PyMOL commands that place a pseudoatom at each C-alpha (Angstrom):
pseudoatom trace, name=CA, resn=MET, resi=1, chain=A, elem=C, hetatm=0, pos=[21.122, 0.874, -66.973]
pseudoatom trace, name=CA, resn=PRO, resi=2, chain=A, elem=C, hetatm=0, pos=[17.923, -0.414, -65.485]
pseudoatom trace, name=CA, resn=THR, resi=3, chain=A, elem=C, hetatm=0, pos=[17.620, -0.968, -61.942]
pseudoatom trace, name=CA, resn=PRO, resi=4, chain=A, elem=C, hetatm=0, pos=[16.196, -4.562, -60.910]
pseudoatom trace, name=CA, resn=PHE, resi=5, chain=A, elem=C, hetatm=0, pos=[13.699, -2.893, -58.597]
pseudoatom trace, name=CA, resn=LYS, resi=6, chain=A, elem=C, hetatm=0, pos=[10.665, -0.911, -60.459]
pseudoatom trace, name=CA, resn=ASN, resi=7, chain=A, elem=C, hetatm=0, pos=[10.136, 1.731, -57.823]
pseudoatom trace, name=CA, resn=SER, resi=8, chain=A, elem=C, hetatm=0, pos=[13.775, 2.191, -56.589]
pseudoatom trace, name=CA, resn=PRO, resi=9, chain=A, elem=C, hetatm=0, pos=[14.295, 5.800, -55.074]
pseudoatom trace, name=CA, resn=ARG, resi=10, chain=A, elem=C, hetatm=0, pos=[16.793, 6.372, -58.002]
pseudoatom trace, name=CA, resn=THR, resi=11, chain=A, elem=C, hetatm=0, pos=[14.426, 6.223, -60.677]
pseudoatom trace, name=CA, resn=ALA, resi=12, chain=A, elem=C, hetatm=0, pos=[11.687, 8.013, -58.849]
pseudoatom trace, name=CA, resn=THR, resi=13, chain=A, elem=C, hetatm=0, pos=[11.208, 11.673, -59.053]
pseudoatom trace, name=CA, resn=PRO, resi=14, chain=A, elem=C, hetatm=0, pos=[11.975, 13.605, -55.949]
pseudoatom trace, name=CA, resn=ALA, resi=15, chain=A, elem=C, hetatm=0, pos=[8.361, 14.509, -55.423]
pseudoatom trace, name=CA, resn=ALA, resi=16, chain=A, elem=C, hetatm=0, pos=[7.080, 10.912, -55.622]
pseudoatom trace, name=CA, resn=TRP, resi=17, chain=A, elem=C, hetatm=0, pos=[9.793, 9.882, -53.185]
pseudoatom trace, name=CA, resn=THR, resi=18, chain=A, elem=C, hetatm=0, pos=[8.683, 12.632, -50.588]
pseudoatom trace, name=CA, resn=ARG, resi=19, chain=A, elem=C, hetatm=0, pos=[4.901, 11.336, -51.198]
pseudoatom trace, name=CA, resn=ARG, resi=20, chain=A, elem=C, hetatm=0, pos=[5.959, 7.814, -50.620]
pseudoatom trace, name=CA, resn=HIS, resi=21, chain=A, elem=C, hetatm=0, pos=[7.996, 8.731, -47.496]
pseudoatom trace, name=CA, resn=ARG, resi=22, chain=A, elem=C, hetatm=0, pos=[5.198, 10.803, -45.809]
pseudoatom trace, name=CA, resn=SER, resi=23, chain=A, elem=C, hetatm=0, pos=[2.741, 7.596, -46.252]
pseudoatom trace, name=CA, resn=SER, resi=24, chain=A, elem=C, hetatm=0, pos=[5.274, 5.152, -44.945]
pseudoatom trace, name=CA, resn=ARG, resi=25, chain=A, elem=C, hetatm=0, pos=[5.743, 7.561, -41.651]
pseudoatom trace, name=CA, resn=GLY, resi=26, chain=A, elem=C, hetatm=0, pos=[1.851, 7.433, -41.364]
pseudoatom trace, name=CA, resn=LEU, resi=27, chain=A, elem=C, hetatm=0, pos=[1.639, 3.596, -41.847]
pseudoatom trace, name=CA, resn=LEU, resi=28, chain=A, elem=C, hetatm=0, pos=[4.507, 3.292, -39.528]
pseudoatom trace, name=CA, resn=ALA, resi=29, chain=A, elem=C, hetatm=0, pos=[2.767, 5.619, -36.967]
pseudoatom trace, name=CA, resn=THR, resi=30, chain=A, elem=C, hetatm=0, pos=[-0.226, 3.731, -37.253]
pseudoatom trace, name=CA, resn=LEU, resi=31, chain=A, elem=C, hetatm=0, pos=[1.447, 0.316, -36.887]
pseudoatom trace, name=CA, resn=ILE, resi=32, chain=A, elem=C, hetatm=0, pos=[2.984, 1.327, -33.885]
pseudoatom trace, name=CA, resn=GLY, resi=33, chain=A, elem=C, hetatm=0, pos=[-0.189, 2.450, -32.156]
pseudoatom trace, name=CA, resn=ALA, resi=34, chain=A, elem=C, hetatm=0, pos=[-2.099, -0.795, -33.232]
pseudoatom trace, name=CA, resn=THR, resi=35, chain=A, elem=C, hetatm=0, pos=[1.044, -2.808, -31.663]
pseudoatom trace, name=CA, resn=GLY, resi=36, chain=A, elem=C, hetatm=0, pos=[0.918, -0.918, -28.385]
pseudoatom trace, name=CA, resn=VAL, resi=37, chain=A, elem=C, hetatm=0, pos=[-2.909, -1.565, -28.017]
pseudoatom trace, name=CA, resn=TRP, resi=38, chain=A, elem=C, hetatm=0, pos=[-2.555, -5.117, -28.903]
pseudoatom trace, name=CA, resn=LEU, resi=39, chain=A, elem=C, hetatm=0, pos=[0.486, -5.806, -26.486]
pseudoatom trace, name=CA, resn=ALA, resi=40, chain=A, elem=C, hetatm=0, pos=[-1.639, -4.005, -23.753]
pseudoatom trace, name=CA, resn=GLY, resi=41, chain=A, elem=C, hetatm=0, pos=[-4.433, -6.757, -24.213]
pseudoatom trace, name=CA, resn=CYS, resi=42, chain=A, elem=C, hetatm=0, pos=[-1.739, -9.377, -23.980]
pseudoatom trace, name=CA, resn=GLY, resi=43, chain=A, elem=C, hetatm=0, pos=[-0.884, -9.115, -20.499]
pseudoatom trace, name=CA, resn=SER, resi=44, chain=A, elem=C, hetatm=0, pos=[-2.292, -11.913, -18.124]
pseudoatom trace, name=CA, resn=ALA, resi=45, chain=A, elem=C, hetatm=0, pos=[-5.034, -11.115, -15.924]
pseudoatom trace, name=CA, resn=PRO, resi=46, chain=A, elem=C, hetatm=0, pos=[-4.012, -10.273, -12.138]
pseudoatom trace, name=CA, resn=PRO, resi=47, chain=A, elem=C, hetatm=0, pos=[-5.318, -13.139, -9.944]
pseudoatom trace, name=CA, resn=PRO, resi=48, chain=A, elem=C, hetatm=0, pos=[-8.270, -12.749, -8.513]
pseudoatom trace, name=CA, resn=THR, resi=49, chain=A, elem=C, hetatm=0, pos=[-8.184, -10.586, -5.010]
pseudoatom trace, name=CA, resn=PRO, resi=50, chain=A, elem=C, hetatm=0, pos=[-9.524, -12.641, -2.039]
pseudoatom trace, name=CA, resn=THR, resi=51, chain=A, elem=C, hetatm=0, pos=[-12.385, -11.094, -0.645]
pseudoatom trace, name=CA, resn=PRO, resi=52, chain=A, elem=C, hetatm=0, pos=[-13.164, -11.426, 2.863]
pseudoatom trace, name=CA, resn=SER, resi=53, chain=A, elem=C, hetatm=0, pos=[-16.370, -13.598, 3.545]
pseudoatom trace, name=CA, resn=ALA, resi=54, chain=A, elem=C, hetatm=0, pos=[-18.753, -11.123, 5.073]
pseudoatom trace, name=CA, resn=PRO, resi=55, chain=A, elem=C, hetatm=0, pos=[-18.313, -7.397, 4.689]
pseudoatom trace, name=CA, resn=ALA, resi=56, chain=A, elem=C, hetatm=0, pos=[-17.575, -5.906, 7.808]
pseudoatom trace, name=CA, resn=PRO, resi=57, chain=A, elem=C, hetatm=0, pos=[-19.477, -2.759, 9.142]
pseudoatom trace, name=CA, resn=ALA, resi=58, chain=A, elem=C, hetatm=0, pos=[-17.362, 0.576, 9.347]
pseudoatom trace, name=CA, resn=PRO, resi=59, chain=A, elem=C, hetatm=0, pos=[-15.806, 0.868, 12.568]
pseudoatom trace, name=CA, resn=ALA, resi=60, chain=A, elem=C, hetatm=0, pos=[-17.112, 2.960, 15.078]
pseudoatom trace, name=CA, resn=PRO, resi=61, chain=A, elem=C, hetatm=0, pos=[-15.082, 5.843, 16.054]
pseudoatom trace, name=CA, resn=ALA, resi=62, chain=A, elem=C, hetatm=0, pos=[-13.361, 5.828, 19.412]
pseudoatom trace, name=CA, resn=THR, resi=63, chain=A, elem=C, hetatm=0, pos=[-14.882, 7.919, 22.136]
pseudoatom trace, name=CA, resn=ALA, resi=64, chain=A, elem=C, hetatm=0, pos=[-13.841, 9.092, 25.401]
pseudoatom trace, name=CA, resn=THR, resi=65, chain=A, elem=C, hetatm=0, pos=[-16.079, 6.550, 27.127]
pseudoatom trace, name=CA, resn=THR, resi=66, chain=A, elem=C, hetatm=0, pos=[-14.992, 3.786, 24.936]
pseudoatom trace, name=CA, resn=ALA, resi=67, chain=A, elem=C, hetatm=0, pos=[-11.151, 4.560, 25.928]
pseudoatom trace, name=CA, resn=THR, resi=68, chain=A, elem=C, hetatm=0, pos=[-11.854, 4.671, 29.531]
pseudoatom trace, name=CA, resn=SER, resi=69, chain=A, elem=C, hetatm=0, pos=[-14.507, 1.718, 29.760]
pseudoatom trace, name=CA, resn=ARG, resi=70, chain=A, elem=C, hetatm=0, pos=[-12.051, -0.810, 28.211]
pseudoatom trace, name=CA, resn=THR, resi=71, chain=A, elem=C, hetatm=0, pos=[-9.674, -2.898, 30.577]
pseudoatom trace, name=CA, resn=PRO, resi=72, chain=A, elem=C, hetatm=0, pos=[-6.018, -1.620, 30.049]
pseudoatom trace, name=CA, resn=PRO, resi=73, chain=A, elem=C, hetatm=0, pos=[-3.827, -4.074, 28.435]
pseudoatom trace, name=CA, resn=PRO, resi=74, chain=A, elem=C, hetatm=0, pos=[-1.170, -5.945, 30.368]
pseudoatom trace, name=CA, resn=PRO, resi=75, chain=A, elem=C, hetatm=0, pos=[2.127, -4.273, 30.815]
pseudoatom trace, name=CA, resn=SER, resi=76, chain=A, elem=C, hetatm=0, pos=[4.995, -5.268, 28.488]
pseudoatom trace, name=CA, resn=VAL, resi=77, chain=A, elem=C, hetatm=0, pos=[8.220, -6.385, 29.845]
pseudoatom trace, name=CA, resn=ALA, resi=78, chain=A, elem=C, hetatm=0, pos=[10.054, -5.794, 26.726]
pseudoatom trace, name=CA, resn=ARG, resi=79, chain=A, elem=C, hetatm=0, pos=[13.537, -4.352, 27.081]
pseudoatom trace, name=CA, resn=THR, resi=80, chain=A, elem=C, hetatm=0, pos=[13.930, -3.065, 23.665]
pseudoatom trace, name=CA, resn=PRO, resi=81, chain=A, elem=C, hetatm=0, pos=[12.020, -0.852, 21.328]
pseudoatom trace, name=CA, resn=ARG, resi=82, chain=A, elem=C, hetatm=0, pos=[11.802, -4.025, 18.655]
pseudoatom trace, name=CA, resn=GLU, resi=83, chain=A, elem=C, hetatm=0, pos=[10.591, -6.385, 21.557]
pseudoatom trace, name=CA, resn=TYR, resi=84, chain=A, elem=C, hetatm=0, pos=[8.089, -3.861, 22.419]
pseudoatom trace, name=CA, resn=ARG, resi=85, chain=A, elem=C, hetatm=0, pos=[6.777, -3.989, 18.782]
pseudoatom trace, name=CA, resn=PRO, resi=86, chain=A, elem=C, hetatm=0, pos=[4.926, -7.391, 18.732]
pseudoatom trace, name=CA, resn=ASP, resi=87, chain=A, elem=C, hetatm=0, pos=[3.011, -6.358, 21.989]
pseudoatom trace, name=CA, resn=ALA, resi=88, chain=A, elem=C, hetatm=0, pos=[1.935, -3.063, 20.576]
pseudoatom trace, name=CA, resn=ALA, resi=89, chain=A, elem=C, hetatm=0, pos=[0.895, -4.994, 17.202]
pseudoatom trace, name=CA, resn=ARG, resi=90, chain=A, elem=C, hetatm=0, pos=[-1.334, -7.440, 19.325]
pseudoatom trace, name=CA, resn=HIS, resi=91, chain=A, elem=C, hetatm=0, pos=[-2.848, -4.589, 21.217]
pseudoatom trace, name=CA, resn=LEU, resi=92, chain=A, elem=C, hetatm=0, pos=[-3.901, -2.608, 18.030]
pseudoatom trace, name=CA, resn=TYR, resi=93, chain=A, elem=C, hetatm=0, pos=[-5.254, -5.965, 16.538]
pseudoatom trace, name=CA, resn=GLN, resi=94, chain=A, elem=C, hetatm=0, pos=[-7.433, -6.912, 19.594]
pseudoatom trace, name=CA, resn=LEU, resi=95, chain=A, elem=C, hetatm=0, pos=[-8.701, -3.601, 19.170]
pseudoatom trace, name=CA, resn=ASN, resi=96, chain=A, elem=C, hetatm=0, pos=[-9.233, -3.733, 15.559]
pseudoatom trace, name=CA, resn=ALA, resi=97, chain=A, elem=C, hetatm=0, pos=[-10.218, -7.268, 14.995]
pseudoatom trace, name=CA, resn=GLU, resi=98, chain=A, elem=C, hetatm=0, pos=[-12.805, -6.702, 12.593]
pseudoatom trace, name=CA, resn=ARG, resi=99, chain=A, elem=C, hetatm=0, pos=[-10.399, -4.289, 10.339]
pseudoatom trace, name=CA, resn=ILE, resi=100, chain=A, elem=C, hetatm=0, pos=[-7.664, -6.915, 10.306]
pseudoatom trace, name=CA, resn=TYR, resi=101, chain=A, elem=C, hetatm=0, pos=[-6.885, -8.355, 6.978]
pseudoatom trace, name=CA, resn=LYS, resi=102, chain=A, elem=C, hetatm=0, pos=[-7.508, -12.262, 7.074]
pseudoatom trace, name=CA, resn=GLY, resi=103, chain=A, elem=C, hetatm=0, pos=[-5.026, -14.317, 5.312]
pseudoatom trace, name=CA, resn=ARG, resi=104, chain=A, elem=C, hetatm=0, pos=[-2.280, -13.764, 2.947]
pseudoatom trace, name=CA, resn=LEU, resi=105, chain=A, elem=C, hetatm=0, pos=[-2.393, -10.268, 1.505]
pseudoatom trace, name=CA, resn=PRO, resi=106, chain=A, elem=C, hetatm=0, pos=[-2.308, -9.894, -2.546]
pseudoatom trace, name=CA, resn=PRO, resi=107, chain=A, elem=C, hetatm=0, pos=[0.799, -8.783, -4.520]
pseudoatom trace, name=CA, resn=MET, resi=108, chain=A, elem=C, hetatm=0, pos=[-0.651, -5.320, -5.146]
pseudoatom trace, name=CA, resn=LEU, resi=109, chain=A, elem=C, hetatm=0, pos=[-1.596, -3.187, -1.912]
pseudoatom trace, name=CA, resn=TYR, resi=110, chain=A, elem=C, hetatm=0, pos=[-3.384, 0.203, -1.779]
pseudoatom trace, name=CA, resn=ALA, resi=111, chain=A, elem=C, hetatm=0, pos=[-0.748, 1.764, 0.508]
pseudoatom trace, name=CA, resn=ILE, resi=112, chain=A, elem=C, hetatm=0, pos=[2.173, 0.781, 2.528]
pseudoatom trace, name=CA, resn=GLY, resi=113, chain=A, elem=C, hetatm=0, pos=[3.322, 3.057, 5.514]
pseudoatom trace, name=CA, resn=THR, resi=114, chain=A, elem=C, hetatm=0, pos=[5.701, 3.023, 8.072]
pseudoatom trace, name=CA, resn=LEU, resi=115, chain=A, elem=C, hetatm=0, pos=[5.204, 5.109, 11.242]
pseudoatom trace, name=CA, resn=GLU, resi=116, chain=A, elem=C, hetatm=0, pos=[6.946, 5.639, 14.502]
pseudoatom trace, name=CA, resn=VAL, resi=117, chain=A, elem=C, hetatm=0, pos=[5.106, 5.664, 17.648]
pseudoatom trace, name=CA, resn=GLN, resi=118, chain=A, elem=C, hetatm=0, pos=[6.101, 7.590, 20.876]
pseudoatom trace, name=CA, resn=VAL, resi=119, chain=A, elem=C, hetatm=0, pos=[4.450, 5.747, 23.994]
pseudoatom trace, name=CA, resn=ASP, resi=120, chain=A, elem=C, hetatm=0, pos=[4.899, 7.229, 27.330]
pseudoatom trace, name=CA, resn=ARG, resi=121, chain=A, elem=C, hetatm=0, pos=[5.327, 5.702, 30.996]
pseudoatom trace, name=CA, resn=GLN, resi=122, chain=A, elem=C, hetatm=0, pos=[1.612, 5.054, 30.971]
pseudoatom trace, name=CA, resn=GLY, resi=123, chain=A, elem=C, hetatm=0, pos=[1.196, 3.840, 27.538]
pseudoatom trace, name=CA, resn=ASN, resi=124, chain=A, elem=C, hetatm=0, pos=[-0.082, 6.811, 25.812]
pseudoatom trace, name=CA, resn=VAL, resi=125, chain=A, elem=C, hetatm=0, pos=[0.638, 7.952, 22.717]
pseudoatom trace, name=CA, resn=THR, resi=126, chain=A, elem=C, hetatm=0, pos=[2.842, 11.201, 22.698]
pseudoatom trace, name=CA, resn=GLY, resi=127, chain=A, elem=C, hetatm=0, pos=[3.861, 11.271, 19.217]
pseudoatom trace, name=CA, resn=LEU, resi=128, chain=A, elem=C, hetatm=0, pos=[3.715, 10.264, 15.927]
pseudoatom trace, name=CA, resn=ASN, resi=129, chain=A, elem=C, hetatm=0, pos=[6.193, 10.299, 13.208]
pseudoatom trace, name=CA, resn=TRP, resi=130, chain=A, elem=C, hetatm=0, pos=[5.965, 9.074, 9.623]
pseudoatom trace, name=CA, resn=LEU, resi=131, chain=A, elem=C, hetatm=0, pos=[9.097, 7.368, 8.230]
pseudoatom trace, name=CA, resn=ARG, resi=132, chain=A, elem=C, hetatm=0, pos=[7.542, 6.546, 5.146]
pseudoatom trace, name=CA, resn=ALA, resi=133, chain=A, elem=C, hetatm=0, pos=[4.034, 8.046, 4.318]
pseudoatom trace, name=CA, resn=PRO, resi=134, chain=A, elem=C, hetatm=0, pos=[1.661, 6.791, 1.729]
pseudoatom trace, name=CA, resn=ARG, resi=135, chain=A, elem=C, hetatm=0, pos=[1.402, 10.253, 0.264]
pseudoatom trace, name=CA, resn=HIS, resi=136, chain=A, elem=C, hetatm=0, pos=[-0.691, 9.102, -2.665]
pseudoatom trace, name=CA, resn=ALA, resi=137, chain=A, elem=C, hetatm=0, pos=[-3.461, 8.078, -0.274]
pseudoatom trace, name=CA, resn=PRO, resi=138, chain=A, elem=C, hetatm=0, pos=[-3.874, 10.853, 2.501]
pseudoatom trace, name=CA, resn=GLU, resi=139, chain=A, elem=C, hetatm=0, pos=[-6.947, 9.454, 3.502]
pseudoatom trace, name=CA, resn=VAL, resi=140, chain=A, elem=C, hetatm=0, pos=[-5.019, 6.236, 4.587]
pseudoatom trace, name=CA, resn=VAL, resi=141, chain=A, elem=C, hetatm=0, pos=[-2.528, 8.524, 6.297]
pseudoatom trace, name=CA, resn=ALA, resi=142, chain=A, elem=C, hetatm=0, pos=[-5.385, 10.151, 8.509]
pseudoatom trace, name=CA, resn=GLU, resi=143, chain=A, elem=C, hetatm=0, pos=[-7.108, 6.800, 9.447]
pseudoatom trace, name=CA, resn=ILE, resi=144, chain=A, elem=C, hetatm=0, pos=[-3.573, 4.913, 10.511]
pseudoatom trace, name=CA, resn=GLU, resi=145, chain=A, elem=C, hetatm=0, pos=[-2.932, 8.295, 12.557]
pseudoatom trace, name=CA, resn=ARG, resi=146, chain=A, elem=C, hetatm=0, pos=[-6.546, 7.928, 14.196]
pseudoatom trace, name=CA, resn=THR, resi=147, chain=A, elem=C, hetatm=0, pos=[-6.115, 4.186, 14.569]
pseudoatom trace, name=CA, resn=ALA, resi=148, chain=A, elem=C, hetatm=0, pos=[-2.908, 4.522, 16.144]
pseudoatom trace, name=CA, resn=ARG, resi=149, chain=A, elem=C, hetatm=0, pos=[-3.777, 7.305, 18.742]
pseudoatom trace, name=CA, resn=ALA, resi=150, chain=A, elem=C, hetatm=0, pos=[-7.280, 5.725, 19.423]
pseudoatom trace, name=CA, resn=ALA, resi=151, chain=A, elem=C, hetatm=0, pos=[-5.867, 2.683, 20.776]
pseudoatom trace, name=CA, resn=SER, resi=152, chain=A, elem=C, hetatm=0, pos=[-4.036, 4.352, 23.752]
pseudoatom trace, name=CA, resn=PRO, resi=153, chain=A, elem=C, hetatm=0, pos=[-3.249, 3.379, 26.319]
pseudoatom trace, name=CA, resn=TYR, resi=154, chain=A, elem=C, hetatm=0, pos=[-0.944, 0.727, 24.879]
pseudoatom trace, name=CA, resn=PRO, resi=155, chain=A, elem=C, hetatm=0, pos=[0.977, -1.804, 26.869]
pseudoatom trace, name=CA, resn=VAL, resi=156, chain=A, elem=C, hetatm=0, pos=[2.961, -0.081, 29.668]
pseudoatom trace, name=CA, resn=PRO, resi=157, chain=A, elem=C, hetatm=0, pos=[6.452, -0.472, 28.810]
pseudoatom trace, name=CA, resn=GLU, resi=158, chain=A, elem=C, hetatm=0, pos=[7.323, -1.442, 32.261]
pseudoatom trace, name=CA, resn=ARG, resi=159, chain=A, elem=C, hetatm=0, pos=[11.358, -1.815, 31.621]
pseudoatom trace, name=CA, resn=LEU, resi=160, chain=A, elem=C, hetatm=0, pos=[11.871, 0.805, 29.082]
pseudoatom trace, name=CA, resn=GLY, resi=161, chain=A, elem=C, hetatm=0, pos=[10.001, 3.398, 31.098]
pseudoatom trace, name=CA, resn=ARG, resi=162, chain=A, elem=C, hetatm=0, pos=[9.119, 5.137, 27.815]
pseudoatom trace, name=CA, resn=VAL, resi=163, chain=A, elem=C, hetatm=0, pos=[9.225, 3.569, 24.010]
pseudoatom trace, name=CA, resn=THR, resi=164, chain=A, elem=C, hetatm=0, pos=[9.561, 4.842, 20.393]
pseudoatom trace, name=CA, resn=TYR, resi=165, chain=A, elem=C, hetatm=0, pos=[8.925, 1.966, 18.211]
pseudoatom trace, name=CA, resn=THR, resi=166, chain=A, elem=C, hetatm=0, pos=[8.473, 1.476, 14.451]
pseudoatom trace, name=CA, resn=ASP, resi=167, chain=A, elem=C, hetatm=0, pos=[5.969, -0.754, 12.487]
pseudoatom trace, name=CA, resn=THR, resi=168, chain=A, elem=C, hetatm=0, pos=[4.729, -0.891, 8.879]
pseudoatom trace, name=CA, resn=TRP, resi=169, chain=A, elem=C, hetatm=0, pos=[1.023, -0.598, 7.974]
pseudoatom trace, name=CA, resn=LEU, resi=170, chain=A, elem=C, hetatm=0, pos=[0.217, -2.879, 4.953]
pseudoatom trace, name=CA, resn=TRP, resi=171, chain=A, elem=C, hetatm=0, pos=[-3.296, -1.367, 3.635]
pseudoatom trace, name=CA, resn=HIS, resi=172, chain=A, elem=C, hetatm=0, pos=[-5.559, -3.089, 1.419]
pseudoatom trace, name=CA, resn=LYS, resi=173, chain=A, elem=C, hetatm=0, pos=[-8.167, -1.326, -0.706]
pseudoatom trace, name=CA, resn=SER, resi=174, chain=A, elem=C, hetatm=0, pos=[-10.753, -2.425, 1.236]
pseudoatom trace, name=CA, resn=GLY, resi=175, chain=A, elem=C, hetatm=0, pos=[-9.690, -0.491, 4.245]
pseudoatom trace, name=CA, resn=ARG, resi=176, chain=A, elem=C, hetatm=0, pos=[-8.476, -3.661, 5.986]
pseudoatom trace, name=CA, resn=PHE, resi=177, chain=A, elem=C, hetatm=0, pos=[-4.961, -3.974, 6.990]
pseudoatom trace, name=CA, resn=GLN, resi=178, chain=A, elem=C, hetatm=0, pos=[-1.969, -6.077, 8.749]
pseudoatom trace, name=CA, resn=LEU, resi=179, chain=A, elem=C, hetatm=0, pos=[0.890, -4.702, 10.712]
pseudoatom trace, name=CA, resn=ASP, resi=180, chain=A, elem=C, hetatm=0, pos=[4.397, -6.078, 9.339]
pseudoatom trace, name=CA, resn=THR, resi=181, chain=A, elem=C, hetatm=0, pos=[5.194, -7.667, 12.735]
pseudoatom trace, name=CA, resn=LEU, resi=182, chain=A, elem=C, hetatm=0, pos=[2.198, -9.667, 12.774]
pseudoatom trace, name=CA, resn=THR, resi=183, chain=A, elem=C, hetatm=0, pos=[1.436, -10.241, 8.861]
pseudoatom trace, name=CA, resn=GLU, resi=184, chain=A, elem=C, hetatm=0, pos=[0.296, -13.431, 7.246]
pseudoatom trace, name=CA, resn=GLY, resi=185, chain=A, elem=C, hetatm=0, pos=[2.359, -13.037, 4.601]
pseudoatom trace, name=CA, resn=GLN, resi=186, chain=A, elem=C, hetatm=0, pos=[1.912, -11.575, 0.801]
pseudoatom trace, name=CA, resn=ASP, resi=187, chain=A, elem=C, hetatm=0, pos=[1.424, -13.384, -2.536]
for i in range(1, 187): cmd.bond("trace and resi %d" % i, "trace and resi %d" % (i + 1))
show_as sticks, trace
zoom trace
């Protein structure tokens, strides 16, 4: 009985069917690869990243003379570590004004890290502890630690005696940052 399909597997020889099957697999692999390449080009372009109006010069490393010659920050009257956090963040912003990212942050950041800072009765940093370190960016980890230590003395925690506070550093690929406590938001 003739089949309605000319090249149906019933009428084809096993060798012909194997050749056809092999060439179909190659064609399928080519089509899948081409579809993947085509789909990769279909994504929408990310929104343009806002660029700072003027490139900032690299910050000068803090020296012993800089730390001793600046006036100490006003003392903090915070009663809890959470109340102390904005005082510490404003202090860090004041010392690093040229490094603060202005405006809303883009949706994708280079690094995000949560750092716990121990401050003694005189406002000096006695310890740093990473709660969430950006391990993919060890240079950012080192720079955040350097910045946090160079900011000593912090506002003296008058009511607390000593304090351990936590803040999240939002790091842009330009090297500028915002602290979660004082962030202007993110797109």
